[in-house]
C-alpha positions, -999 to 999 in steps of 0.1 A, spaced: -693 717 444 -680 719 408 -704 722 380 -704 697 351 -689 722 327 -660 729 350 -654 692 355 -653 687 317 -627 714 313 -606 700 340 -606 666 322 -596 683 290 -566 699 308 -556 665 321 -558 650 286 -536 678 273 -509 672 300 -505 636 289 -529 617 312 -534 580 305 -564 566 286 -576 547 317 -580 579 337 -602 593 310 -624 562 310 -629 564 348 -636 601 347 -661 595 319 -681 572 342 -682 599 370 -693 624 344 -721 602 331 -733 595 366 -732 631 376 -750 642 345 -778 618 353 -782 633 387 -770 601 406 -747 603 435 -715 586 432 -720 562 461 -754 551 445 -737 541 412 -742 505 402 -713 482 412 -693 469 382 -694 433 374 -664 410 372 -666 411 334 -664 448 333 -634 447 356 -617 423 334 -625 444 304 -608 474 321 -578 454 329 -575 444 293 -578 480 283 -550 488 306 -527 462 291 -535 473 256 -530 509 263 -497 503 281 -484 485 250 -494 512 226 -472 542 218 -480 576 233 -491 590 198 -518 563 195 -529 568 231 -536 604 223 -557 594 193 -578 571 215 -582 598 242 -592 623 215 -617 598 203 -632 594 238 -633 632 242 -652 636 210 -676 609 220 -683 626 253 -699 655 235 -725 633 218 -760 630 229 -757 593 239 -726 589 260 -737 554 270 -720 540 239 -687 555 246 -673 527 267 -682 498 243 -669 518 214 -636 525 232 -630 489 243 -642 468 214 -623 483 184 -590 476 200 -590 438 196 -605 443 161 -575 465 151 -551 440 166 -566 412 145 -566 434 114 -529 442 118 -520 405 121 -540 397 90 -523 426 71 -489 413 80 -497 379 67 -511 393 34 -481 416 30 -456 387 34 -474 367 8 -476 396 -17 -440 405 -12 -426 370 -12 -444 356 -42 -431 381 -68 -395 376 -56 -398 338 -60 -414 342 -94 -386 365 -106 -359 340 -95 -376 311 -112 -382 331 -144 -345 340 -147 -334 304 -142 -358 291 -167 -347 318 -191 -310 314 -188 -303 277 -180 -319 262 -212 -302 288 -234 -268 280 -218 -273 243 -221 -283 245 -257 -252 265 -266 -230 242 -247 -245 211 -263 -243 226 -298 -206 235 -293 -198 200 -281 -216 183 -310 -198 205 -335 -164 197 -320 -172 160 -318 -187 159 -354 -157 177 -370 -132 154 -351 -150 122 -360 -154 132 -396 -117 141 -400 -106 108 -383 -130 86 -404 -121 104 -436 -84 98 -430 -89 62 -420 -110 54 -451 -87 71 -475 -57 52 -462 -74 18 -459 -93 19 -492 -69 14 -521 -97 16 -547 -97 54 -543 -60 59 -546 -45 76 -575 -10 67 -586 17 93 -590 44 98 -617 70 70 -617 97 97 -618 86 112 -585 95 81 -564 123 57 -559 119 25 -580 129 4 -550 110 10 -518 116 -7 -485 96 -39 -480 90 -34 -443 78 2 -443 52 10 -470 55 45 -483 23 65 -488 24 86 -520 2 117 -524 -9 133 -556 -31 161 -569 -63 139 -568 -61 133 -531 -59 95 -535 -32 72 -522 -10 43 -531 11 22 -508 41 2 -517 54 -6 -552 57 -43 -559 94 -45 -568 96 -82 -579 68 -77 -604 82 -45 -616 116 -61 -622 100 -89 -642 81 -64 -664 112 -44 -670 130 -75 -681 102 -83 -705 106 -48 -720 144 -51 -723 139 -83 -743 118 -63 -768 138 -32 -777 115 -23 -806 85 -19 -783 79 8 -758 54 -5 -731 35 16 -706 22 -4 -677 2 4 -646 -10 -24 -622 -29 -18 -590 -39 -43 -562 -73 -30 -550 -69 -48 -517 -35 -36 -505 -27 -6 -527 4 -23 -540 12 -12 -576 36 -13 -605 44 17 -626 65 14 -657 61 44 -680 26 46 -667 22 84 -670 35 84 -706 10 96 -732 0 70 -759 -23 71 -788 -55 59 -773 -71 41 -803 -103 24 -790 -93 26 -753 -107 61 -754 -141 44 -754 -137 35 -717 -139 72 -705 -167 77 -730 -187 48 -716 -183 62 -681 -193 97 -692 -225 82 -707 -236 65 -675 -227 96 -655 -252 115 -676 -277 87 -671 -273 91 -633 -278 128 -636 -310 124 -657 -295 140 -688 -298 109 -708 -323 80 -707 -312 45 -715 -343 40 -737 -341 73 -756 -337 69 -794 -306 82 -812 -305 87 -849 -276 77 -870 -266 106 -893 -244 105 -923 -214 124 -908 -213 99 -879 -207 69 -901 -172 56 -898 -152 26 -911 -131 2 -891 -147 -18 -863 -185 -23 -860 -215 -30 -882 -235 1 -879 -216 16 -908 -235 -7 -931 -270 4 -918 -292 29 -935 -288 66 -926 -316 78 -903 -319 45 -885 -326 49 -848 -312 30 -819 -316 32 -781 -289 50 -762 -282 18 -743 -277 -2 -775 -253 24 -789 -232 24 -757 -231 -14 -757 -220 -16 -793 -193 10 -788 -177 -12 -761 -184 -48 -770 -177 -47 -807 -158 -14 -806 -181 1 -832 -167 35 -843 -200 47 -857 -217 41 -824 -188 60 -807 -194 91 -829 -231 90 -822 -224 89 -785 -198 117 -786 -225 139 -803 -251 130 -777 -228 138 -748 -221 174 -760 -191 170 -783 -154 165 -780 -146 198 -762 -172 192 -735 -159 157 -729 -123 168 -727 -132 193 -700 -149 165 -681 -118 143 -684 -97 171 -669 -121 174 -640 -117 136 -634 -80 141 -632 -71 124 -665 -43 147 -675 -32 127 -706 -67 119 -720 -82 139 -748 -103 134 -780 -91 155 -809 -107 136 -839 -138 114 -845 -133 76 -847 -115 59 -862 -84 80 -853 -60 61 -874 -33 88 -871 -34 85 -833 -42 121 -823 -65 110 -795 -44 102 -764 -45 87 -730 -21 69 -706 -21 36 -687 -22 55 -654 -53 75 -665 -71 44 -676 -62 24 -644 -72 54 -622 -105 57 -640 -114 20 -634 -104 23 -598 -127 53 -593 -156 35 -611 -150 4 -589 -154 26 -558 -185 43 -572 -169 78 -572 -180 89 -607 -211 69 -612 -237 51 -590 -232 15 -580 -260 5 -604 -243 22 -633 -210 7 -622 -225 -28 -625 -239 -20 -660 -205 -7 -671 -187 -38 -659 -213 -61 -675 -208 -44 -708 -170 -45 -705 -172 -82 -696 -187 -89 -731 -158 -75 -751 -154 -96 -782 -116 -94 -786 -99 -115 -759 -64 -120 -773 -45 -96 -751 -49 -94 -713 -73 -124 -711 -48 -146 -728 -24 -143 -698 -50 -154 -672 -57 -188 -658 -91 -205 -659 -114 -192 -633 -103 -156 -637 -128 -131 -649 -120 -98 -667 -139 -67 -676 -118 -49 -703 -115 -28 -734 -89 -31 -762 -74 -5 -785 -57 -13 -818 -42 9 -845 -11 5 -866 12 23 -841 -3 12 -808 -18 -18 -792 -34 -18 -757 -58 -33 -733 -72 -21 -699 -92 -42 -676 -104 -51 -641 -97 -87 -631 -113 -109 -605 -93 -141 -596 -106 -172 -579 -90 -162 -545 -113 -132 -544 -87 -106 -551 -95 -78 -576 -68 -59 -595 -65 -35 -624 -42 -39 -654 -35 -12 -680 -9 -20 -707 -2 0 -738 25 -7 -763 39 17 -789 51 -4 -818 63 -4 -854 33 -6 -877 13 -36 -868 42 -54 -851 28 -87 -838 53 -88 -809 33 -62 -791 5 -87 -787 29 -113 -771 43 -87 -748 9 -77 -734 0 -114 -729 33 -120 -710 28 -89 -688 -7 -101 -680 5 -136 -670 32 -122 -647 7 -99 -630 -18 -127 -625 7 -150 -609 18 -122 -585 -17 -112 -575 -28 -149 -572 -4 -151 -542 22 -171 -561 56 -160 -548 74 -170 -579 75 -144 -606 81 -159 -641 113 -149 -659 113 -136 -694 121 -170 -709 93 -187 -689 68 -160 -699 75 -165 -736 
């Protein structure tokens, strides 16, 4: 009969040769019974639960890999050497389901830990890239649309609004344009004119031919349609008091800019006093007047002293001439204080008409200042030139100029039909020739009938 020690060595050899874990468990039972001194046939019979447990162990051990079976066998072998071998079987059976559950739980945790960061990275890239791409795309679209709409609207407004159109030299275009196809004429100021009104131009030329001693310069502009008449309009004339129109506009431009206040007081100095038109020349030196009163007297009563006071307040003749050039008034310049009886100060009918057109549109001054300018010009005291050719119901805002060699008038006219047009007429004449006054009145009458929608244009004999 084998001793317990030999039986243990025999079991160890079987384990080394690759025996299954179930054989070790059964041998362990025999060893425990033998060590207790109990015969094998007297060993207690196993219950059904224990048999089931053994069957489960068999299934589990069959599914496991040989490497792990060796680990379990080694564990049982080590347990056999302990002092209490009764606990070997429960320890060998119970941890197996526990390890099975642990692996299932670890798998679930690993899936969650690995899946969540990947999803987070995908979302973060989309949220980082998509809004940036959308923003750049929308900005580009808005830029393209904005530039396109601005260019289209600017072109449409400049074509449709005749008030912002500058006339060109009469020598740069044909005197007779087609009636059915209006020609758009460009110039350095970027403003436009449409078609020249041929019947009215012919009538004015006939009036000039009938007065060979007079040299008229005429520029007429329909602010609704852009139709115009240009007869020597770009020619330079002595300005006389018509120079006060650009001075009045320069004053209100500085008011808009905050450089001048309407209620500030201006002092009349001795070197500013001038003869000719106006009553300030009779006032005491050192008398003070508000800037608004000085500007009003300069225009309504054509006061030369008030004009010189305003020239000084606006920075002097040179500064004003530079401003006139910026406005596009190529023929307009102040060279001497008022009164300029020798006629060195100059302008042209075209410059004056363009200036009123720009003011009417609000390009040089604010709309509030424009209304003040027109209100002052409406109160001009001398009404024997352009106003004399208008019918009752018409309203004119104008300024005259009168020296021995030149007579002129420039104004903005509203007629009862609602039409507004500009007339600028200057006549170079023999010294104080009274025929110049009649010619201006006749030209004004012909223009009024044309713009008042009368198809008939008066002949020279009818106008006289």
